[in-house]
C-alpha positions as CSV (number, residue, x, y, z in Angstrom):
1,X,0.4,-0.1,0.1
2,X,1.0,3.6,-0.8
3,X,0.2,6.7,0.9
4,X,0.4,10.5,-0.3
5,X,3.8,11.9,0.0
6,X,2.1,14.9,2.2
7,X,-1.1,14.4,4.1
8,X,-3.5,16.7,5.9
9,X,-2.1,16.8,9.4
10,X,-4.2,16.5,12.8
11,X,-3.9,19.7,13.9
12,X,-8.1,20.9,14.6
13,X,-10.8,19.8,17.5
14,X,-13.9,18.9,16.3
15,X,-17.3,21.1,16.6
16,X,-20.5,18.8,16.3
17,X,-23.3,20.2,14.1
18,X,-26.1,17.9,15.6
19,X,-29.4,17.2,13.6
20,X,-29.4,19.9,11.4
21,X,-32.6,20.1,9.3
22,X,-31.5,20.6,5.3
23,X,-34.6,21.1,3.0
24,X,-35.2,19.4,0.4
25,X,-36.9,20.9,-3.1
26,X,-40.3,19.5,-1.7
27,X,-39.8,20.8,1.7
28,X,-39.0,18.1,3.5
29,X,-36.4,18.3,5.5
30,X,-33.5,15.6,6.3
31,X,-31.4,15.2,9.4
32,X,-27.8,15.7,9.1
33,X,-25.3,15.9,11.8
34,X,-22.2,18.4,10.9
35,X,-18.6,17.9,12.1
36,X,-16.6,21.0,12.3
37,X,-13.0,21.5,12.6
38,X,-12.1,23.9,15.1
39,X,-9.5,25.4,16.8
40,X,-7.9,25.2,20.6
41,X,-10.0,28.1,21.4
42,X,-12.9,26.9,20.5
43,X,-13.7,29.1,17.0
44,X,-15.0,27.2,14.4
45,X,-13.7,27.6,10.5
46,X,-15.2,29.8,8.6
47,X,-15.5,32.0,5.6
48,X,-12.1,32.9,6.5
49,X,-10.8,29.6,6.6
50,X,-13.0,27.2,4.3
51,X,-12.8,23.4,4.5
52,X,-14.1,20.3,1.8
53,X,-16.6,18.5,3.2
54,X,-17.2,14.7,3.2
55,X,-20.4,13.2,3.1
56,X,-22.2,10.2,3.7
57,X,-26.1,9.6,3.3
58,X,-27.1,6.5,4.9
59,X,-29.9,4.4,6.0
60,X,-28.2,2.7,9.3
61,X,-28.4,6.0,11.9
62,X,-26.1,8.2,11.2
63,X,-25.1,7.7,15.1
64,X,-24.0,4.9,14.6
65,X,-20.8,3.9,16.6
66,X,-19.2,2.8,13.3
67,X,-18.5,6.2,12.3
68,X,-16.5,6.7,16.0
69,X,-12.9,6.2,14.2
70,X,-13.4,7.6,11.4
71,X,-15.1,11.1,11.6
72,X,-12.4,12.6,14.2
73,X,-9.9,11.1,11.9
74,X,-10.9,13.6,9.2
75,X,-12.3,16.2,11.2
76,X,-9.0,16.7,13.0
77,X,-7.7,16.8,9.6
78,X,-9.4,19.7,8.0
79,X,-12.5,17.7,6.5
80,X,-15.8,19.0,7.8
81,X,-17.6,15.3,7.9
82,X,-21.4,15.3,7.2
83,X,-23.5,12.3,8.0
84,X,-27.2,12.2,7.0
85,X,-30.1,9.8,7.6
86,X,-32.1,9.4,4.7
87,X,-35.6,10.5,4.1
88,X,-38.3,8.5,6.1
89,X,-35.4,7.2,8.2
90,X,-34.7,7.9,11.9
91,X,-34.8,11.2,12.7
92,X,-34.9,12.7,8.8
93,X,-38.5,13.4,7.8
94,X,-40.7,12.3,5.1
95,X,-44.4,10.3,4.8
96,X,-42.6,7.2,6.6
97,X,-42.5,5.4,2.7
98,X,-38.9,3.7,2.5
99,X,-38.8,0.9,-0.3
100,X,-35.2,0.1,1.4
101,X,-33.1,0.6,-2.1
102,X,-35.3,1.4,-3.9
103,X,-36.1,4.4,-3.6
104,X,-36.5,7.2,-6.4
105,X,-36.5,10.7,-4.2
106,X,-32.4,9.6,-3.3
107,X,-30.5,11.2,-6.1
108,X,-32.6,14.7,-5.8
109,X,-32.1,14.3,-2.1
110,X,-28.2,13.7,-2.6
111,X,-28.4,16.3,-5.1
112,X,-29.8,18.7,-2.8
113,X,-27.5,17.9,0.0
114,X,-24.7,18.9,-2.1
115,X,-25.5,21.7,-3.2
116,X,-26.8,22.8,0.5
117,X,-23.4,22.4,1.6
118,X,-21.4,23.9,-1.0
119,X,-23.6,27.3,0.0
120,X,-22.1,27.1,3.8
121,X,-19.6,29.8,4.4
122,X,-17.2,27.2,5.9
123,X,-17.1,25.2,2.9
124,X,-14.6,25.8,-0.4
125,X,-17.4,23.8,-2.5
126,X,-15.6,20.5,-2.9
127,X,-17.4,17.9,-1.7
128,X,-16.4,14.3,-1.6
129,X,-18.8,11.6,-0.8
130,X,-18.2,7.8,1.0
131,X,-19.7,4.8,2.5
132,X,-20.5,1.1,1.4
133,X,-23.0,-1.0,0.7
134,X,-26.6,1.2,0.7
135,X,-24.3,4.4,1.3
136,X,-22.6,3.1,-1.8
137,X,-26.1,3.1,-3.9
138,X,-26.9,6.3,-2.8
139,X,-23.5,8.0,-4.1
140,X,-24.2,6.3,-7.2
141,X,-27.7,7.6,-7.2
142,X,-26.5,11.3,-6.7
143,X,-23.7,11.2,-8.8
144,X,-26.6,10.4,-11.5
145,X,-27.7,14.0,-10.9
146,X,-24.5,15.7,-11.5
147,X,-24.3,18.0,-8.7
148,X,-21.9,20.7,-9.9
149,X,-20.1,20.4,-6.4
150,X,-19.5,17.0,-6.0
151,X,-16.0,16.6,-6.7
152,X,-15.2,12.9,-5.7
153,X,-16.6,9.5,-4.7
154,X,-14.8,6.7,-2.8
155,X,-17.9,3.9,-3.2
156,X,-17.8,0.4,-1.4
157,X,-19.0,-2.4,-2.3
158,X,-22.3,-1.6,-3.6
159,X,-24.8,-2.6,-6.5
160,X,-25.2,-0.5,-9.4
161,X,-28.0,-3.1,-10.5
162,X,-30.6,-4.6,-7.5
163,X,-32.0,-7.0,-9.8
164,X,-28.5,-8.7,-10.8
165,X,-26.3,-7.9,-8.0
166,X,-28.8,-8.1,-5.0
167,X,-31.7,-9.4,-5.1
168,X,-32.2,-11.7,-7.9
169,X,-29.0,-13.0,-8.9
170,X,-28.9,-15.4,-12.0
171,X,-32.9,-14.5,-11.8
172,X,-33.3,-16.5,-8.3
173,X,-34.5,-14.5,-5.3
174,X,-31.2,-13.4,-3.2
175,X,-32.7,-14.9,0.6
176,X,-29.9,-12.6,2.4
177,X,-32.0,-9.3,1.4
178,X,-35.4,-10.9,3.0
179,X,-33.4,-11.3,6.5
180,X,-31.7,-7.6,5.5
181,X,-35.4,-6.0,4.9
182,X,-36.1,-6.6,8.6
183,X,-33.3,-5.2,9.9
184,X,-34.6,-2.1,7.9
185,X,-37.7,-2.7,9.3
186,X,-36.5,-1.4,13.1
187,X,-36.8,1.9,13.5
188,X,-38.7,2.6,10.7
189,X,-41.1,5.4,10.4
190,X,-44.4,3.1,10.1
191,X,-43.1,1.0,13.0
192,X,-42.4,4.1,15.0
193,X,-43.4,4.2,18.9
194,X,-45.4,1.4,18.3
195,X,-44.0,-1.4,20.7
196,X,-46.3,-4.2,19.7
197,X,-45.2,-3.6,15.7
198,X,-41.3,-3.5,16.9
199,X,-41.7,-6.8,18.7
200,X,-43.0,-8.7,15.5
201,X,-40.0,-7.6,13.6
202,X,-37.8,-8.6,16.5
203,X,-39.1,-12.3,17.1
204,X,-39.0,-12.5,13.6
205,X,-35.4,-11.7,13.4
206,X,-34.8,-14.1,16.1
207,X,-36.2,-16.9,13.9
208,X,-35.0,-15.9,10.5
209,X,-33.8,-19.5,9.6
210,X,-37.0,-20.9,10.4
211,X,-38.4,-17.9,8.0
212,X,-36.3,-18.7,5.5
213,X,-37.8,-22.6,5.0
214,X,-41.4,-21.0,4.8
215,X,-41.5,-19.8,1.4
216,X,-43.3,-19.0,-1.1
217,X,-44.6,-16.2,1.0
218,X,-48.0,-14.0,0.6
219,X,-48.6,-10.8,1.7
220,X,-49.7,-10.5,5.2
221,X,-48.0,-13.4,6.0
222,X,-44.6,-12.6,7.6
223,X,-43.9,-9.5,10.6
224,X,-43.1,-7.0,7.8
225,X,-47.0,-6.8,7.3
226,X,-46.1,-3.9,10.2
227,X,-44.2,-2.0,7.6
228,X,-46.2,-1.6,4.5
229,X,-43.7,0.0,2.3
230,X,-40.7,-2.7,3.4
231,X,-42.9,-5.7,2.6
232,X,-44.0,-4.3,-0.5
233,X,-40.4,-4.2,-1.3
234,X,-39.8,-8.0,-0.4
235,X,-42.8,-8.9,-2.0
236,X,-41.2,-6.8,-5.3
237,X,-37.8,-8.7,-4.5
238,X,-39.6,-12.3,-4.7
239,X,-42.2,-11.9,-7.5
240,X,-40.5,-9.8,-9.8
241,X,-38.7,-13.0,-11.5
242,X,-38.9,-11.3,-14.9
243,X,-36.9,-8.0,-15.1
244,X,-39.7,-5.3,-15.8
245,X,-40.2,-1.8,-15.9
246,X,-40.1,-1.7,-11.6
247,X,-36.7,-2.9,-12.0
248,X,-35.5,-0.5,-14.7
249,X,-36.1,2.6,-12.5
250,X,-33.1,4.5,-12.0
251,X,-33.3,3.8,-8.4
252,X,-33.1,-0.1,-9.1
253,X,-30.7,-0.2,-11.8
254,X,-28.2,2.6,-12.4
255,X,-26.5,1.2,-15.2
256,X,-28.8,2.2,-18.2
257,X,-28.2,5.8,-16.9
258,X,-24.1,5.8,-16.8
259,X,-24.3,8.3,-19.5
260,X,-25.8,10.5,-16.9
261,X,-23.0,9.8,-14.4
262,X,-20.8,12.8,-12.7
263,X,-17.3,12.8,-14.0
264,X,-15.3,12.8,-11.1
265,X,-12.3,10.8,-9.8
266,X,-13.0,7.6,-8.0
267,X,-12.4,4.8,-6.0
268,X,-14.3,1.7,-6.5
269,X,-13.4,-1.3,-3.6
270,X,-14.8,-4.4,-2.8
271,X,-14.3,-7.8,-1.3
272,X,-13.5,-11.1,-3.2
273,X,-15.8,-12.4,-0.9
274,X,-18.6,-9.8,-1.3
275,X,-21.5,-10.3,-3.5
276,X,-20.9,-6.9,-5.0
277,X,-17.7,-7.7,-6.2
278,X,-19.1,-8.1,-9.7
279,X,-20.9,-4.9,-9.2
280,X,-18.1,-3.0,-8.0
281,X,-15.6,-4.4,-11.2
282,X,-18.1,-3.3,-13.7
283,X,-18.5,-0.1,-12.1
284,X,-14.8,0.6,-12.9
285,X,-14.9,-0.8,-15.7
286,X,-17.7,1.4,-17.1
287,X,-16.5,4.6,-15.3
288,X,-13.0,3.9,-16.6
289,X,-14.4,4.3,-20.4
290,X,-16.8,6.9,-19.8
291,X,-14.8,9.6,-17.5
292,X,-12.1,11.8,-18.2
293,X,-11.2,11.7,-14.3
294,X,-9.0,8.9,-12.7
295,X,-11.0,5.9,-11.7
296,X,-9.1,2.9,-9.2
297,X,-9.8,-0.2,-8.1
298,X,-9.3,-2.0,-5.2
299,X,-10.4,-5.2,-4.6
300,X,-9.3,-7.0,-1.4
301,X,-9.8,-10.6,0.3
302,X,-12.7,-9.5,2.2
303,X,-16.9,-10.1,3.3
304,X,-19.0,-7.7,2.9
305,X,-17.5,-4.5,5.1
306,X,-14.2,-6.3,5.6
307,X,-12.2,-3.6,4.3
308,X,-13.0,-2.1,8.1
309,X,-12.1,-5.3,9.4
310,X,-9.3,-6.3,12.1
311,X,-9.0,-9.8,11.3
312,X,-7.5,-11.8,8.5
313,X,-10.0,-14.6,8.9
314,X,-13.4,-14.2,5.9
315,X,-15.3,-17.5,7.4
316,X,-12.8,-20.3,8.2
317,X,-10.4,-18.7,5.5
318,X,-7.4,-17.0,6.9
319,X,-5.8,-14.3,3.8
320,X,-3.2,-13.5,6.0
321,X,-2.0,-10.2,7.9
322,X,-1.3,-8.3,4.9
323,X,-4.9,-8.6,3.6
324,X,-6.4,-6.9,6.7
325,X,-7.3,-3.0,6.1
326,X,-9.0,-1.8,9.1
327,X,-8.9,1.6,9.8
328,X,-5.2,1.7,10.3
329,X,-4.7,1.6,6.6
330,X,-8.4,2.3,5.4
331,X,-8.8,5.9,6.4
332,X,-4.9,6.7,5.5
333,X,-5.9,5.5,2.3
334,X,-9.2,7.5,2.0
335,X,-7.3,10.6,3.3
336,X,-4.8,10.8,0.6
337,X,-7.3,10.4,-2.2
338,X,-9.4,13.0,-0.7
339,X,-6.3,15.2,0.2
340,X,-5.2,15.2,-3.6
341,X,-9.0,16.0,-5.1
342,X,-10.5,17.9,-2.2
343,X,-7.5,20.0,-1.2
344,X,-4.9,19.6,-4.6
345,X,-2.0,17.6,-1.9
346,X,0.6,16.0,-4.2
347,X,-0.8,12.5,-5.0
348,X,0.7,9.4,-3.9
349,X,3.7,7.8,-4.8
350,X,3.3,5.2,-7.8
351,X,0.0,4.9,-7.4
352,X,-1.5,2.3,-10.1
353,X,-5.1,2.7,-11.4
354,X,-6.3,-1.1,-10.0
355,X,-5.0,-2.8,-6.9
356,X,-5.8,-6.4,-6.2
357,X,-5.5,-8.8,-3.4
358,X,-4.1,-12.4,-4.7
359,X,-5.4,-15.3,-2.3
360,X,-4.1,-18.7,-2.0
361,X,0.2,-18.7,-1.3
362,X,-0.2,-19.6,1.8
363,X,1.0,-23.1,3.4
364,X,-2.6,-24.8,3.6
365,X,-1.8,-25.4,8.0
366,X,-4.1,-24.5,10.6
367,X,-3.3,-21.3,12.2
368,X,-3.2,-20.8,15.9
369,X,-6.9,-19.8,15.7
370,X,-8.0,-22.8,13.8
371,X,-8.4,-21.6,10.7
372,X,-7.3,-22.3,6.9
373,X,-3.7,-20.5,6.2
374,X,-4.5,-19.6,2.9
375,X,-2.6,-16.5,2.4
376,X,-2.2,-14.1,-0.4
377,X,-0.3,-10.9,-1.8
378,X,-1.2,-7.4,-2.9
379,X,-0.4,-7.1,-6.7
380,X,-1.2,-3.5,-8.4
381,X,-2.0,-3.7,-12.3
382,X,-2.3,-1.3,-15.1
383,X,-6.0,-1.9,-15.6
384,X,-9.2,-4.3,-15.5
385,X,-9.7,-7.0,-16.6
386,X,-6.0,-7.2,-16.9
387,X,-4.9,-7.6,-20.1
388,X,-2.4,-10.5,-20.2
389,X,-5.2,-12.6,-19.1
390,X,-4.9,-16.4,-20.7
391,X,-8.3,-17.6,-21.5
392,X,-8.1,-21.9,-21.0
393,X,-11.0,-24.0,-21.8
394,X,-11.3,-27.2,-19.7
395,X,-14.3,-29.4,-20.6
396,X,-15.9,-31.9,-18.1
397,X,-15.9,-35.4,-18.4
398,X,-18.9,-38.5,-18.0
399,X,-16.1,-39.3,-14.9
400,X,-15.6,-36.4,-12.8
401,X,-13.1,-34.9,-14.8
402,X,-11.6,-31.5,-15.9
403,X,-9.2,-31.3,-18.4
404,X,-8.5,-29.3,-21.4
405,X,-8.8,-32.6,-23.8
406,X,-12.1,-32.5,-25.7
407,X,-15.0,-35.3,-25.2
408,X,-14.7,-38.1,-28.0
409,X,-18.1,-39.3,-26.7
410,X,-20.9,-39.6,-28.9
411,X,-23.2,-39.2,-26.2
412,X,-22.3,-39.1,-22.7
413,X,-23.8,-36.9,-19.7
414,X,-24.4,-37.2,-15.7
415,X,-27.7,-36.9,-14.4
416,X,-28.7,-36.3,-11.1
417,X,-32.5,-35.7,-9.0
418,X,-33.0,-31.9,-7.7
419,X,-35.3,-32.5,-4.9
420,X,-36.6,-28.7,-3.5
421,X,-37.8,-30.4,-0.7
422,X,-33.7,-31.4,0.0
423,X,-31.9,-29.0,-1.3
424,X,-27.8,-28.4,-1.0
425,X,-26.9,-26.4,2.3
426,X,-24.9,-23.3,1.7
427,X,-21.5,-23.1,3.5
428,X,-20.5,-20.0,3.3
429,X,-19.7,-17.5,0.2
430,X,-20.5,-14.4,-1.0
431,X,-23.2,-13.3,1.4
432,X,-24.8,-9.9,2.4
433,X,-26.6,-9.1,5.2
434,X,-28.1,-12.8,6.3
435,X,-28.5,-11.7,9.4
436,X,-30.7,-13.1,13.0
437,X,-30.7,-11.7,16.7
438,X,-29.6,-13.8,19.1
439,X,-32.4,-15.4,20.7
440,X,-32.6,-15.3,25.0
441,X,-31.9,-18.9,25.5
442,X,-28.0,-18.0,23.7
443,X,-27.8,-14.7,25.3
444,X,-29.6,-12.0,23.5
445,X,-32.5,-9.8,24.5
446,X,-35.7,-10.3,25.7
447,X,-37.9,-9.4,22.6
448,X,-40.6,-8.2,25.2
449,X,-38.7,-5.6,26.4
450,X,-38.9,-3.6,23.1
451,X,-36.2,-0.8,23.4
452,X,-37.5,2.6,22.2
453,X,-38.3,3.9,18.8
454,X,-34.5,4.5,17.2
455,X,-33.1,2.1,19.9
456,X,-34.3,-0.8,18.6
457,X,-32.0,-1.2,15.6
458,X,-28.8,-0.1,18.0
459,X,-30.0,-3.0,20.3
460,X,-30.3,-5.6,17.6
461,X,-26.9,-4.6,16.2
462,X,-24.9,-5.3,19.3
463,X,-27.3,-8.9,18.8
464,X,-26.5,-9.8,15.2
465,X,-24.9,-12.9,14.2
466,X,-24.7,-13.9,10.5
467,X,-27.6,-16.9,10.4
468,X,-25.2,-18.1,7.4
469,X,-21.9,-17.7,7.5
470,X,-19.9,-15.9,4.7
471,X,-17.0,-16.7,3.5
472,X,-14.8,-19.2,2.8
473,X,-15.5,-22.9,4.4
474,X,-14.5,-26.1,3.9
475,X,-17.3,-27.6,1.9
476,X,-18.8,-29.9,3.8
477,X,-22.3,-30.1,6.1
478,X,-22.6,-29.9,9.5
479,X,-24.9,-29.0,12.5
480,X,-24.0,-25.5,11.9
481,X,-25.7,-24.7,7.6
482,X,-29.2,-25.1,7.5
483,X,-30.4,-27.7,5.8
484,X,-27.8,-30.3,6.7
485,X,-28.5,-33.3,7.7
486,X,-27.0,-36.6,9.1
487,X,-24.3,-38.2,8.5
488,X,-22.7,-35.0,7.5
489,X,-21.2,-35.4,4.3
490,X,-18.7,-33.7,1.8
491,X,-20.9,-31.7,-0.4
492,X,-19.1,-33.3,-3.6
493,X,-20.9,-36.9,-2.1
494,X,-24.3,-36.2,-2.4
495,X,-25.9,-37.4,-5.0
496,X,-27.4,-34.4,-6.0
497,X,-23.9,-32.3,-6.6
498,X,-21.6,-33.2,-9.9
499,X,-17.9,-32.3,-9.3
500,X,-15.3,-32.0,-12.3
501,X,-11.7,-31.6,-11.0
502,X,-8.5,-31.4,-12.8
503,X,-5.8,-33.8,-11.8
504,X,-3.4,-32.8,-9.4
505,X,-1.8,-29.2,-10.6
506,X,2.2,-29.8,-11.8
507,X,2.5,-26.0,-11.1
508,X,0.6,-23.3,-9.2
509,X,-2.0,-21.8,-11.2
510,X,-3.2,-18.2,-10.7
511,X,-6.9,-17.7,-11.8
512,X,-7.8,-13.8,-11.8
513,X,-10.6,-12.5,-13.6
514,X,-14.5,-14.0,-14.2
515,X,-14.9,-18.1,-14.7
516,X,-17.3,-18.6,-17.2
517,X,-18.8,-22.1,-17.3
518,X,-20.8,-23.5,-20.3
519,X,-23.7,-25.6,-19.8
520,X,-25.2,-28.3,-21.9
521,X,-28.2,-29.2,-19.9
522,X,-31.2,-31.0,-19.7
523,X,-34.3,-31.5,-17.6
524,X,-37.6,-33.5,-17.3
525,X,-38.9,-29.9,-15.6
526,X,-40.1,-26.7,-17.8
527,X,-37.9,-25.1,-15.5
528,X,-35.3,-25.8,-12.6
529,X,-32.5,-24.2,-11.8
530,X,-28.3,-24.5,-11.8
531,X,-25.8,-23.9,-10.0
532,X,-22.1,-23.2,-10.4
533,X,-18.9,-23.3,-8.1
534,X,-15.7,-22.5,-8.2
535,X,-13.3,-24.5,-5.2
536,X,-10.0,-24.9,-4.4
537,X,-9.0,-28.5,-3.2
538,X,-5.9,-29.0,-0.8
539,X,-4.5,-32.0,-0.9
540,X,-4.6,-34.1,2.3
541,X,-2.5,-32.9,5.3
542,X,-1.7,-33.7,8.7
543,X,-3.8,-30.5,9.7
544,X,-7.1,-31.4,7.2
545,X,-7.0,-35.4,6.8
546,X,-9.7,-35.4,4.1
547,X,-8.1,-32.3,2.3
548,X,-9.7,-29.0,2.4
549,X,-12.4,-27.8,-0.3
550,X,-12.3,-24.6,-0.4
551,X,-15.2,-22.3,-1.9
552,X,-14.1,-19.3,-3.8
553,X,-17.0,-18.4,-5.9
554,X,-20.6,-19.5,-6.8
555,X,-23.6,-18.2,-8.6
556,X,-27.0,-19.7,-10.4
557,X,-28.9,-19.3,-13.1
558,X,-32.9,-20.0,-13.4
559,X,-33.2,-21.7,-16.6
560,X,-36.4,-19.8,-17.7
561,X,-33.8,-17.1,-18.0
562,X,-31.0,-18.7,-19.8
563,X,-31.0,-16.4,-22.7
564,X,-33.2,-13.2,-21.1
565,X,-34.2,-11.6,-17.7
566,X,-37.5,-9.9,-19.8
567,X,-38.5,-12.9,-21.8
568,X,-38.2,-16.0,-20.1
569,X,-38.5,-18.9,-22.1
570,X,-39.0,-22.8,-20.5
571,X,-37.2,-25.6,-21.0
572,X,-38.8,-28.3,-23.5
573,X,-38.4,-31.4,-21.2
574,X,-35.7,-33.8,-22.5
575,X,-33.7,-31.1,-24.9
576,X,-30.5,-30.6,-24.5
577,X,-29.4,-26.4,-24.6
578,X,-27.1,-24.4,-23.9
579,X,-26.7,-21.9,-20.8
580,X,-24.0,-19.5,-20.0
581,X,-22.9,-18.7,-16.6
582,X,-20.6,-15.9,-15.3
583,X,-18.9,-16.3,-12.2
584,X,-18.1,-13.0,-9.9
585,X,-14.4,-12.1,-10.3
586,X,-11.8,-13.7,-8.0
587,X,-8.2,-14.4,-7.8
588,X,-6.6,-17.0,-6.5
589,X,-3.4,-18.9,-6.7
590,X,-4.4,-23.1,-7.4
591,X,-1.0,-24.2,-5.6
592,X,0.9,-26.9,-6.9
593,X,-0.5,-30.3,-6.0
594,X,-4.1,-28.4,-5.8
595,X,-6.7,-29.0,-8.1
596,X,-9.4,-27.0,-9.5
597,X,-12.9,-27.8,-9.0
598,X,-16.0,-26.9,-10.4
599,X,-19.6,-28.1,-8.7
600,X,-22.6,-28.3,-10.6
601,X,-25.7,-28.5,-8.9
602,X,-29.5,-26.9,-8.5
603,X,-30.2,-25.5,-5.0
604,X,-27.9,-22.9,-3.0
605,X,-30.3,-23.1,0.3
606,X,-30.8,-20.3,1.9
607,X,-28.8,-18.5,-0.5
608,X,-31.2,-18.8,-3.0
609,X,-34.5,-19.8,-2.8
610,X,-35.3,-23.0,-4.0
611,X,-37.3,-24.1,-7.8
612,X,-40.0,-25.8,-7.4
613,X,-39.2,-27.2,-10.9
614,X,-43.4,-26.6,-11.5
615,X,-43.2,-23.5,-14.2
616,X,-45.6,-21.2,-12.0
617,X,-45.3,-17.7,-12.0
618,X,-42.3,-16.8,-10.0
619,X,-43.1,-17.2,-6.1
620,X,-46.7,-18.6,-6.5
621,X,-46.1,-21.9,-6.8
622,X,-48.7,-24.1,-4.4
623,X,-46.4,-27.2,-5.1
624,X,-42.8,-28.9,-5.4
625,X,-41.7,-31.6,-7.6
626,X,-38.6,-33.6,-8.1
627,X,-36.8,-32.9,-11.6
628,X,-34.1,-35.2,-13.1
629,X,-31.5,-33.0,-14.3
630,X,-28.7,-33.7,-16.5
631,X,-25.4,-31.9,-18.2
632,X,-23.9,-33.3,-21.2
633,X,-20.9,-33.9,-21.8
634,X,-20.4,-35.9,-24.9
635,X,-18.7,-34.5,-28.0
636,X,-21.9,-32.7,-29.4
637,X,-22.6,-31.1,-26.2
638,X,-19.4,-30.1,-24.7
639,X,-20.0,-28.5,-21.3
640,X,-16.7,-26.4,-20.6
641,X,-15.5,-23.9,-18.2
642,X,-13.0,-20.7,-19.4
643,X,-10.4,-20.5,-17.0
644,X,-8.7,-17.2,-16.6
645,X,-5.3,-17.3,-16.2
646,X,-2.5,-15.2,-15.3
647,X,1.0,-16.5,-16.3
648,X,4.0,-15.7,-13.3
649,X,6.1,-12.4,-14.7
650,X,9.3,-13.9,-13.1
């Protein structure tokens, strides 16, 4: 990592202005905390000593402690730090209507806030934005309005198309959003001071694992009924399988409107175990091509929000101390960027437009904390995708092998039964917001003691845990995984999982970029799902006698959407068709002696909803049936995977 040759110094005190009510164009006022630099005698910067402003627009409570180590860092170095509750959230005004990440007013509210800040006598007129996840979405939305005083953006881990990246990956619903919406329901204005309504949400969150098993759902059947706007959003995510006019709103999908995006310096960042890594990489590609201002990309070995993490374990996998940022690196990195573009200070030395963390160079032993030592290293690149990438096609064979030789068999295939009543359990991966509240019997709080309005979210946050743990894990069933059953098997041993793997590698192989699978499939059903997972197979060792099957990236494709999100087409039972499935980007060294494996199945629950195989209208099925699914591996129907290889420069 590099830092600026000269950076702002911590010479100021902090003067907070709480709940400044900034008026929007329609008269609604948004609660905003403004932290201004001040001198030792208490005098605040003013028209004689102006400073740039950093803006965060959040749905997660502007007073949350996640900012405690962030706000002072920048204010003491001569920035006004501004954090604002979104419309109809926490202390801001609004009519109570709030649609999670699908609010059509966010762009205008962001524009109005930026321009109001620019008029203040303490402001230089240069405004930078920052924030991750939903706070990244609000940045992109305001950038499409091109506020004249928007001067720089640091955008982390956010989707730019909530159909593809957030709610309906591959055409299936991402159940993590069902859990996330409950978290947003706490302290929402539609519930307000009604303790009975809040109690319903809290109880549901303490039983989120069970709720995920109750689909299909109907209006009024879940706790979200007490927050009608959020219930509508959850049902839109679930029922709207086809990409329609609702999904095409600018607030849901910013990509068709990128030609309206502000041309300002940007850093876009994400982690490889974050579900939005594909969105972040594509956002960089688009902005780098469209804008004259510099755009940078940082891809680390992190789960969602992992840039702030202080440890190197992501799930059960340790990617090495070098992968850790935390605020010790994170804050100086952002400071160097904003110093350059908001204050005109010298830029960092030898700054590359792309920085990525390549995983997989650890020794494969157990760390002292019991995690797999997977390791890795940072590397600078001149572009993304990497131009020197060499693409290697590996073919899938009936015996489960994966190699560079096309099949000579005129008719070969592998068939399995997909039983939607017994889906393949999710074991780690790119998960976002898959949370539940710890129940009282396990040390959590009593949901009957409902905190006051606007304290509920804080209380829940302090008692949250993952329903399904994100990150890298040995792909073996166990009691901690939803739907796993005794005897706990390796996933590859399940009869509904097809595993295709290479021979042990003779040399290290770096796979960096998007892995593309081309599957020839057929089914007895008119609609079904196909899942694909990339796995780094460690050989048996003293620490791991059965080896370690490390998940790197996975996704899904609903067959009816194989060619179009807008015009679904059912399968003709028994007729082979080709489907192309792109995995989100990764960067991993498969070491000598390891194997590259591709797992194919038809479910990954509860990461995704389970296809009933009936072809019924999405989310409204009344029964589920078994599907006999086939992956063809013949010379005519050659299923294969295209691997992006980076050759060693040594």
